[in-house]
ChimeraX commands (.cxc) that place a marker at each C-alpha (Angstrom):
marker #1 position 0.00,0.00,0.00 radius 0.5
marker #1 position 1.25,3.48,-0.85 radius 0.5
marker #1 position 1.32,6.28,1.71 radius 0.5
marker #1 position 1.90,10.01,1.29 radius 0.5
marker #1 position 4.05,11.90,3.77 radius 0.5
marker #1 position 4.59,15.66,3.90 radius 0.5
marker #1 position 7.90,17.08,5.03 radius 0.5
marker #1 position 8.67,20.55,6.48 radius 0.5
marker #1 position 8.94,22.14,3.02 radius 0.5
marker #1 position 5.45,20.91,2.09 radius 0.5
marker #1 position 6.76,18.33,-0.38 radius 0.5
marker #1 position 4.88,15.08,-0.58 radius 0.5
marker #1 position 6.66,11.78,-0.92 radius 0.5
marker #1 position 4.98,8.50,-1.70 radius 0.5
marker #1 position 6.24,5.42,0.08 radius 0.5
marker #1 position 5.38,1.92,-1.02 radius 0.5
marker #1 position 5.65,-1.39,0.71 radius 0.5
marker #1 position 5.76,-3.23,-2.62 radius 0.5
marker #1 position 8.28,-6.03,-2.78 radius 0.5
marker #1 position 11.28,-5.56,-5.08 radius 0.5
marker #1 position 10.89,-6.96,-8.58 radius 0.5
marker #1 position 13.68,-8.40,-10.64 radius 0.5
marker #1 position 13.97,-8.44,-14.41 radius 0.5
marker #1 position 16.79,-10.41,-15.96 radius 0.5
marker #1 position 17.92,-9.71,-19.51 radius 0.5
marker #1 position 20.46,-12.14,-20.97 radius 0.5
marker #1 position 22.38,-10.92,-24.01 radius 0.5
marker #1 position 23.89,-13.85,-25.90 radius 0.5
marker #1 position 25.95,-11.73,-28.32 radius 0.5
marker #1 position 26.44,-8.05,-27.64 radius 0.5
marker #1 position 28.09,-7.56,-31.05 radius 0.5
marker #1 position 24.97,-8.90,-32.83 radius 0.5
marker #1 position 22.76,-6.74,-30.63 radius 0.5
marker #1 position 24.88,-3.74,-31.62 radius 0.5
marker #1 position 24.65,-4.66,-35.29 radius 0.5
marker #1 position 20.87,-5.20,-35.41 radius 0.5
marker #1 position 19.57,-2.80,-32.75 radius 0.5
marker #1 position 22.27,-0.11,-32.57 radius 0.5
marker #1 position 20.17,2.75,-33.93 radius 0.5
marker #1 position 16.62,1.79,-33.02 radius 0.5
marker #1 position 17.40,0.25,-29.67 radius 0.5
marker #1 position 16.24,-3.03,-28.19 radius 0.5
marker #1 position 13.14,-3.41,-26.00 radius 0.5
marker #1 position 12.75,-6.30,-23.56 radius 0.5
marker #1 position 9.56,-8.22,-22.99 radius 0.5
marker #1 position 7.01,-6.60,-20.69 radius 0.5
marker #1 position 7.28,-7.17,-16.95 radius 0.5
marker #1 position 5.26,-5.93,-13.98 radius 0.5
marker #1 position 6.72,-4.05,-11.02 radius 0.5
marker #1 position 5.02,-1.84,-8.44 radius 0.5
marker #1 position 1.63,-2.21,-10.09 radius 0.5
marker #1 position 2.88,-0.92,-13.48 radius 0.5
marker #1 position 3.96,-2.67,-16.67 radius 0.5
marker #1 position 7.50,-1.85,-17.87 radius 0.5
marker #1 position 10.06,-2.60,-20.57 radius 0.5
marker #1 position 13.81,-2.31,-20.41 radius 0.5
marker #1 position 15.14,-0.33,-23.40 radius 0.5
marker #1 position 18.76,-0.67,-24.46 radius 0.5
marker #1 position 20.70,1.33,-27.05 radius 0.5
marker #1 position 24.03,-0.53,-27.46 radius 0.5
marker #1 position 25.69,2.41,-29.25 radius 0.5
marker #1 position 23.99,5.19,-27.27 radius 0.5
marker #1 position 20.65,6.89,-27.85 radius 0.5
marker #1 position 21.29,8.97,-30.96 radius 0.5
marker #1 position 17.94,10.77,-30.50 radius 0.5
marker #1 position 19.39,12.22,-27.28 radius 0.5
marker #1 position 22.79,12.93,-28.90 radius 0.5
marker #1 position 24.48,10.16,-26.90 radius 0.5
marker #1 position 27.32,8.29,-28.59 radius 0.5
marker #1 position 30.08,5.93,-27.47 radius 0.5
marker #1 position 28.06,4.80,-24.43 radius 0.5
marker #1 position 25.40,2.21,-23.74 radius 0.5
marker #1 position 22.05,3.87,-22.98 radius 0.5
marker #1 position 19.62,1.96,-20.74 radius 0.5
marker #1 position 16.10,3.14,-19.92 radius 0.5
marker #1 position 13.16,1.84,-17.96 radius 0.5
marker #1 position 10.05,2.60,-20.03 radius 0.5
marker #1 position 6.49,2.36,-18.72 radius 0.5
marker #1 position 4.05,0.64,-21.07 radius 0.5
marker #1 position 0.80,2.41,-22.02 radius 0.5
marker #1 position 1.77,5.75,-20.50 radius 0.5
marker #1 position -0.93,7.41,-22.63 radius 0.5
marker #1 position -3.57,5.87,-20.33 radius 0.5
marker #1 position -2.18,7.75,-17.30 radius 0.5
marker #1 position -3.17,11.23,-16.14 radius 0.5
marker #1 position -1.08,14.14,-17.42 radius 0.5
marker #1 position 0.00,15.09,-13.87 radius 0.5
marker #1 position 1.02,11.49,-13.15 radius 0.5
marker #1 position 4.46,10.61,-11.87 radius 0.5
marker #1 position 6.26,7.69,-10.28 radius 0.5
marker #1 position 9.61,7.43,-8.55 radius 0.5
marker #1 position 11.57,4.27,-9.20 radius 0.5
marker #1 position 14.63,2.80,-7.56 radius 0.5
marker #1 position 16.21,1.21,-10.64 radius 0.5
marker #1 position 19.47,-0.71,-10.36 radius 0.5
marker #1 position 21.45,-2.41,-13.08 radius 0.5
marker #1 position 23.89,-5.21,-12.28 radius 0.5
marker #1 position 25.96,-6.51,-15.20 radius 0.5
marker #1 position 26.91,-10.09,-14.37 radius 0.5
marker #1 position 30.07,-11.78,-15.56 radius 0.5
marker #1 position 29.47,-14.51,-18.12 radius 0.5
marker #1 position 30.29,-17.35,-15.71 radius 0.5
marker #1 position 27.40,-16.28,-13.40 radius 0.5
marker #1 position 24.74,-16.49,-16.11 radius 0.5
marker link #1:1,2 radius 0.2
marker link #1:2,3 radius 0.2
marker link #1:3,4 radius 0.2
marker link #1:4,5 radius 0.2
marker link #1:5,6 radius 0.2
marker link #1:6,7 radius 0.2
marker link #1:7,8 radius 0.2
marker link #1:8,9 radius 0.2
marker link #1:9,10 radius 0.2
marker link #1:10,11 radius 0.2
marker link #1:11,12 radius 0.2
marker link #1:12,13 radius 0.2
marker link #1:13,14 radius 0.2
marker link #1:14,15 radius 0.2
marker link #1:15,16 radius 0.2
marker link #1:16,17 radius 0.2
marker link #1:17,18 radius 0.2
marker link #1:18,19 radius 0.2
marker link #1:19,20 radius 0.2
marker link #1:20,21 radius 0.2
marker link #1:21,22 radius 0.2
marker link #1:22,23 radius 0.2
marker link #1:23,24 radius 0.2
marker link #1:24,25 radius 0.2
marker link #1:25,26 radius 0.2
marker link #1:26,27 radius 0.2
marker link #1:27,28 radius 0.2
marker link #1:28,29 radius 0.2
marker link #1:29,30 radius 0.2
marker link #1:30,31 radius 0.2
marker link #1:31,32 radius 0.2
marker link #1:32,33 radius 0.2
marker link #1:33,34 radius 0.2
marker link #1:34,35 radius 0.2
marker link #1:35,36 radius 0.2
marker link #1:36,37 radius 0.2
marker link #1:37,38 radius 0.2
marker link #1:38,39 radius 0.2
marker link #1:39,40 radius 0.2
marker link #1:40,41 radius 0.2
marker link #1:41,42 radius 0.2
marker link #1:42,43 radius 0.2
marker link #1:43,44 radius 0.2
marker link #1:44,45 radius 0.2
marker link #1:45,46 radius 0.2
marker link #1:46,47 radius 0.2
marker link #1:47,48 radius 0.2
marker link #1:48,49 radius 0.2
marker link #1:49,50 radius 0.2
marker link #1:50,51 radius 0.2
marker link #1:51,52 radius 0.2
marker link #1:52,53 radius 0.2
marker link #1:53,54 radius 0.2
marker link #1:54,55 radius 0.2
marker link #1:55,56 radius 0.2
marker link #1:56,57 radius 0.2
marker link #1:57,58 radius 0.2
marker link #1:58,59 radius 0.2
marker link #1:59,60 radius 0.2
marker link #1:60,61 radius 0.2
marker link #1:61,62 radius 0.2
marker link #1:62,63 radius 0.2
marker link #1:63,64 radius 0.2
marker link #1:64,65 radius 0.2
marker link #1:65,66 radius 0.2
marker link #1:66,67 radius 0.2
marker link #1:67,68 radius 0.2
marker link #1:68,69 radius 0.2
marker link #1:69,70 radius 0.2
marker link #1:70,71 radius 0.2
marker link #1:71,72 radius 0.2
marker link #1:72,73 radius 0.2
marker link #1:73,74 radius 0.2
marker link #1:74,75 radius 0.2
marker link #1:75,76 radius 0.2
marker link #1:76,77 radius 0.2
marker link #1:77,78 radius 0.2
marker link #1:78,79 radius 0.2
marker link #1:79,80 radius 0.2
marker link #1:80,81 radius 0.2
marker link #1:81,82 radius 0.2
marker link #1:82,83 radius 0.2
marker link #1:83,84 radius 0.2
marker link #1:84,85 radius 0.2
marker link #1:85,86 radius 0.2
marker link #1:86,87 radius 0.2
marker link #1:87,88 radius 0.2
marker link #1:88,89 radius 0.2
marker link #1:89,90 radius 0.2
marker link #1:90,91 radius 0.2
marker link #1:91,92 radius 0.2
marker link #1:92,93 radius 0.2
marker link #1:93,94 radius 0.2
marker link #1:94,95 radius 0.2
marker link #1:95,96 radius 0.2
marker link #1:96,97 radius 0.2
marker link #1:97,98 radius 0.2
marker link #1:98,99 radius 0.2
marker link #1:99,100 radius 0.2
marker link #1:100,101 radius 0.2
marker link #1:101,102 radius 0.2
marker link #1:102,103 radius 0.2
marker link #1:103,104 radius 0.2
view
């Protein structure tokens, strides 16, 4: 259940007791991913976390639309955001852990 708390400055923060959700994305060949999805990016399958449906979006050569090059760009994208109110917002604690090949 979510709760809203107000601090001294009058800012509201939402706290959730939702359990952490894990999404695992295995990349068999990063070079092939770069070759086929370098410009358009790669989107994972949908997964649910915190009551919302998400996708992990990966640009192996950087997100050219945001003028990013020579880096890997990783985003967490909410699915069906057009169904949400215009004043909607959500805070997410998103962590990425690249695992060495022997741990996969």
